[in-house]
C-alpha positions, 0 to 999 in steps of 0.5 A: 450517062447524061442519057440514062439520066433524062430517059430515067426522068421521061419514065418518071414523068410519063408514070406520073402523068398516066397515075389512075385516080382510084376506081370505086366498087358499087358497095362503095357508092350510096345516095339517098333517095336511090336513082333511077338508074346508075352505071358505074364506070372506071377510075375517078374525077378529082376535085383540084384548086383551080378548076372552073364551073360553067353555067351558060344561064340564070337556072343554073345559078343556085346549083352552081352556087351550091356546088361551089360552097360545097367544095370550098367547104370540104377541100378549101379550094376555089372553083371559079364560075365561068360561061366557057367549058369547064371542069363541071359543066351544067347544060340545058337538055330540053327532053328532061321531065321537070326535077329530072337529071342526068350527072356523068362524071368521067375522069375528065370532067363532071357533066350535070344535065337538066331542063330546070334549076331543080334538076340541075339542083339535084344533080348536085345533091346527088354529086355531094353524095358522091364526093369522098376523100381518099388518099392518093396510093402513089403520093400519100396525099388527100385526093377529093374524088368522084367515081366515073358514074352515069346517072339518069334520075327523076322523081316519082313523085311531084309532092314530097314534103316535111311538115313541121308544127311550131304552133305547140313549140316554136324552133325558131329561124336557124332551126328551120333552116337546118331542116331545110338543108336536110330535105334539100340534100334528100330532095324533099321539095315542100316544107308544110309550115304548122303555124296556127293552131290552138296552142299559139299563132306563129305568124305576124299579122300587121292588120291584127297584131294582137293575134302575135301580141296575145296569140302567140304566148300561152302561159304554160304547157301540158307535158309528157302525154295527153291528159297527164294532168302535168304541166312544165311550169314555164310561159312558152311563146315566139313567132316569125315576124313577116321579114324572117318569113321572107327570109326562110321563104327565100331561103327554101326557094334557093334549095328547090323547096317551096313552103306551104304555109298551113292557117287553120280554120274554122277549128284550131283557132283557140289562140286566135279567139284568145286575142280577139273574142269575136272571132269565136262563136260562144262569144266567151273570152279565152286564154291560149290553151295549155292543154293540147288536144281538140278545143272547142270554139270555132271561127263563127263563120255567119258572121261577114266580120270574121270572113272578113278578117280570114281574108285579110289574113290571107291577103297577107299570107299571099304576099309572104308565100309565093306557093301556089297551095295554101293549106287551111287546114279544116281538121277536127272541127268540133260542131257542138258550139255551132249546135248550141248557137242559136244565131248559127242555128239561125243561119243555117235554117235561113240557108237551108243548110242542114248539118254543121258539116255542109256549113263547113263545106260552104264555109271551105268552098267560099275561102277556096273561091277567094284564094283561087281568085288570087292565083292560087289553090287551097288545101286542107286535111280530108274532113274538108270533104264532110265525111265524119272520120272520127266516129271513134270520138265521143263528141264526133260520133253522132256527126252527120255528114256532109250533102254539100260538094267540095269544091273541085279545084282543092288538094285533099290532104289525106290522113285519117278514115278508110283509104277507100275515100282517098280512093274515091276523092281521086276518082272524081278528080281532086288532088291527093297529098297521102299522109295516111297518119298510121305511116307518116306521122313522126310523132308516134314512136319509132316502135308504132312506126319503125324504119321499115314501115315509113320506108314500105309506104306508098302514097297510091292506094292499094287497088286504085286504077292506074289512070287515077294515080296521076290525082295521087300527087304525093306524100307529106311525114309530120312532125306534130310537135305536143310532145317534143318541146326542144330542137333535139326531141323533133330531131329524134323523131325525125331522122332518120325516118326522113330518109325513108320517106323521102326515098319514098317519094322519089325512087321508082318502086322497082328500084326501092329496096330496104336492105339496100336503103339501110346501107346507104343511110349509114353514111348519111347518118354519119353527115348528121353526126358530124352536124350535131343532129339527134336522130333515133339509132335502131340497134336492130341490124340488117342482113346487108349491114352485118355484111358490110361490117 
């Protein structure tokens, strides 16, 4: 009898030891953006309390801390960090390109291979999306599983940006960090921060305190749409201290996101001119505008003191932002005020400058040189090339195009005009970020840019020869905020289209499939809903969604 009991105990022990974790089906796995390759195997890895994470270098630190925090939040388990072989291992792989990673999950352990901190971090972001909570069929207890997979992955483009315009409406540190978190999960790596425009100056510059004391506040705000004649009836304002900016930049860096500030010049400068009248060309005192749109006083770029002001501002910007690239805007500069200014016209004649467009390029090239002398690189909207892309505007239709060539070490941010202009710039050797407004502007309605249109955008202009593709750095999606005063408004315009742009920037063309993207998006939408993020829901269901349901 004792022998039978022992045998029974032995059998039960063996069975419990050989219990296998769930094997996932391909339909249960959804990762955004879609990886380059994924091979699914049997069974899965289970996270349990007391497991360890092996890290052996500083460049693995952000990724390991992020994973440790995530598992603790999702399970309550505390994974210990160790330099010895662990349950989750980060391994150096010299053969991998920047931002690339390999993730191998087996029932015994998980390995993330990379060649830089970005690659390790992106491996963890994929691991987060693979993670699921299941109930064991044997014990009826919760299990925290990752399917057995082998993933090899790397980005298509090196510039995958989301732009937030905070000049029109100030949103604050907490909201910006929320957006950075969602960018990181989607493997977006550039936060383009539009901090300066006519409607408000949002960055503390210690040498010029009136920029924020005066320029960061306006008495009212136009609402609903352009030239509506309606206002909110409420003042608006706010700005970031330098300490807050340093905090946000560090927070972004931990998530492999570079913060690229945009400091508009020489147009869209009303907030600065409201603070310091002498910066303007017209010499007229103004208030920070209540109305949005193209407002036409510009920095007087013929005055040495104005140039010195801009350089002083940039010096403080350099201290705050380690980004290689500094964005100077340069779009929609109204030339009328320069054309009507006697001293500007005199300056142009004395310096053999034939058109206002050439004056802008001369100024832009000088600022580019200053930026380059400080180890950085200038970026601007594609008007900085001197082409008149606004002939549809009454005030711009007769503007002559520049004869002067833009400095070569400039990143051209293409947003408007014939795509042939972007092709020509790429062939001339300029770096291009393609943000064609008709396909990437998040302030446009979901009817004008539906999810599928956003997803189908290709940053490489059709017909551009392959030898120039390397000059197309990637894309940005832009959240201009004239008509989105609240956090919820911004979220609804941003989500879910930001996920489409993330996949445009990451996934090879041959791997993209809109139907499978929509299925994968459903899991991401649950994540946003749990966070209380407002997102637009399109009631039209795809064929793939209907099959799932």
